[in-house]
C-alpha positions, -999 to 999 in steps of 0.1 A, spaced: -312 -468 172 -327 -453 204 -356 -470 221 -387 -448 226 -398 -466 257 -405 -444 287 -377 -449 313 -388 -459 348 -374 -426 364 -399 -406 342 -427 -419 363 -422 -389 387 -430 -365 358 -446 -341 358 -433 -329 391 -462 -313 410 -442 -281 419 -444 -270 382 -482 -268 385 -480 -234 402 -458 -219 374 -469 -206 340 -456 -227 312 -443 -208 281 -447 -223 247 -416 -225 227 -423 -232 190 -407 -261 171 -390 -279 200 -400 -304 227 -367 -311 245 -370 -280 268 -399 -269 289 -399 -232 298 -417 -219 330 -421 -183 342 -408 -180 378 -412 -142 379 -424 -119 352 -389 -116 339 -373 -148 352 -376 -181 332 -366 -216 342 -354 -236 312 -359 -272 321 -347 -305 305 -372 -331 319 -364 -359 295 -329 -365 307 -325 -382 341 -305 -353 355 -334 -329 349 -310 -299 345 -324 -264 348 -309 -232 333 -324 -198 340 -329 -166 321 -332 -133 338 -344 -105 315 -333 -70 324 -340 -36 309 -305 -32 296 -290 -68 297 -303 -103 301 -285 -130 319 -285 -167 310 -275 -188 341 -259 -220 328 -265 -235 293 -277 -270 299 -268 -303 286 -262 -293 250 -286 -319 237 -312 -294 226 -302 -259 213 -308 -235 242 -299 -205 221 -331 -210 201 -350 -209 233 -333 -177 244 -339 -161 210 -377 -166 215 -376 -151 251 -352 -122 250 -362 -89 234 -340 -80 205 -328 -49 222 -314 -67 252 -277 -77 253 -273 -112 266 -247 -122 292 -240 -158 301 -226 -171 335 -220 -206 348 -228 -215 384 -201 -241 379 -185 -259 350 -197 -295 354 -206 -304 318 -244 -308 324 -244 -270 329 -221 -259 302 -232 -280 272 -242 -250 251 -215 -227 263 -198 -228 228 -229 -212 213 -222 -179 231 -187 -168 222 -176 -136 238 -204 -136 264 -193 -161 290 -185 -154 326 -172 -178 353 -147 -183 380 -109 -182 373 -95 -216 383 -76 -246 369 -107 -266 373 -126 -243 349 -97 -242 325 -97 -280 323 -135 -283 318 -134 -256 291 -115 -279 269 -146 -299 263 -150 -337 264 -163 -365 243 -162 -392 270 -181 -372 295 -208 -365 270 -212 -401 259 -214 -412 295 -246 -390 297 -265 -408 269 -262 -444 280 -294 -465 277 -321 -455 301 -307 -420 307 -331 -402 283 -367 -404 271 -357 -406 235 -392 -397 221 -384 -360 229 -349 -358 215 -344 -331 189 -347 -344 154 -312 -333 145 -296 -349 175 -270 -375 165 -258 -395 195 -226 -404 177 -216 -367 175 -227 -357 209 -198 -340 228 -191 -311 251 -175 -285 228 -146 -264 239 -154 -228 250 -136 -198 265 -145 -178 296 -143 -141 286 -150 -125 320 -139 -137 354 -161 -131 385 -154 -133 422 -171 -130 456 -194 -99 458 -191 -89 422 -224 -75 408 -239 -82 374 -259 -51 364 -289 -58 342 -302 -22 342 -325 0 363 -312 -11 396 -315 -47 390 -283 -66 397 -272 -101 408 -245 -105 434 -219 -132 431 -215 -155 461 -187 -179 462 -201 -214 473 -175 -241 465 -177 -277 478 -198 -295 452 -171 -282 429 -143 -258 435 -157 -232 411 -193 -232 424 -210 -198 428 -245 -187 438 -263 -156 425 -284 -133 447 -311 -112 432 -319 -92 463 -344 -69 445 -366 -99 435 -356 -120 466 -343 -149 445 -312 -170 451 -298 -191 422 -277 -219 438 -266 -242 409 -258 -276 424 -251 -264 460 -286 -276 468 -316 -292 450 -344 -314 459 -332 -350 452 -300 -369 456 -272 -343 459 -240 -359 444 -209 -353 465 -186 -380 453 -166 -366 425 -128 -361 430 -132 -323 431 -158 -324 460 -147 -309 493 -171 -315 522 -156 -289 545 -161 -262 518 -195 -275 511 -205 -272 547 -191 -236 548 -210 -228 517 -244 -240 530 -238 -221 562 -230 -190 542 -263 -194 523 -283 -199 555 -273 -163 565 -288 -150 533 -321 -169 535 -339 -141 553 -333 -120 521 -350 -144 497 -384 -160 491 -372 -186 466 -343 -209 459 -337 -217 423 -315 -248 419 -298 -264 389 -318 -296 389 -353 -310 392 -375 -282 407 -371 -244 402 -391 -232 431 -376 -244 464 -383 -230 499 -353 -213 515 -358 -233 548 -345 -264 530 -311 -247 528 -311 -244 565 -322 -280 569 -294 -291 545 -267 -272 565 -277 -289 596 -280 -323 579 -245 -323 563 -231 -312 597 -247 -343 612 -233 -365 584 -198 -351 589 -200 -356 627 -209 -393 622 -243 -389 636 -263 -400 605 -272 -434 592 -265 -442 556 -274 -469 531 -250 -483 505 -258 -476 468 -240 -478 435 -227 -513 441 -218 -502 477 -194 -475 464 -213 -446 479 -233 -437 511 -267 -421 508 -280 -401 537 -317 -393 533 -335 -363 547 -369 -364 530 -369 -338 504 -332 -344 496 -303 -367 502 -265 -366 501 -247 -392 480 -211 -392 494 -179 -411 487 -173 -426 523 -135 -418 519 -144 -382 522 -157 -385 557 
């Protein structure tokens, strides 16, 4: 039986950055919070899990695009059904295939886009162990769990990528609105970002977010990560807003530039770290964000 006690990490909620956004009421569910970032762009936020994962919906005149599908704890398809006009055809794409961003992929058969790689192929098989590791005591505020959520049955279901994307591909949503695919590996080998140049928005997945950026998994490559941040700094003049995959959906582009300079400093051995996670990892703090790194990568 879950405890309904509020976990300590929830003390930061609600994050003040959400106060500038319009909250959209979604009937009959509490797990997700939905905010309007632009008239046709919605942040679908999971605040009651410690990862605070954010997926996004971009509604176009011909197609709509769901960017990531969340933890799979709540049913994101029900949220989408309440937001997308019935005439719009939904497409789904993953910024990367870490399981906290693909939890509801299985609900959208025939609509999934992603990168072609062995890493994606392995993750698409699903996992029970990875899912169970995300619902250990203290990781959720259980008061807000969906009524039909059964922790014993929680798993990441298998799914199939139906359409592969690569650098500079464009996803057409109709009437001149399109999102450009930008390859940004490093956090994971399959990471991509999506540029909506018309609306001056850049969706970056886990390449950057405000908070501790985790760079310690076996698939992490710091050299690739640095190159990806440097690539995004060249795009920052084209965007007004960065939309990351965790915590806060409205981030200033200048923080991408700061992050690129910071990771270069870390990799050059010019930054001070503190040991965390039983001294397994180094954390390098830069105010709005930090890097949590396996020291063997440096």
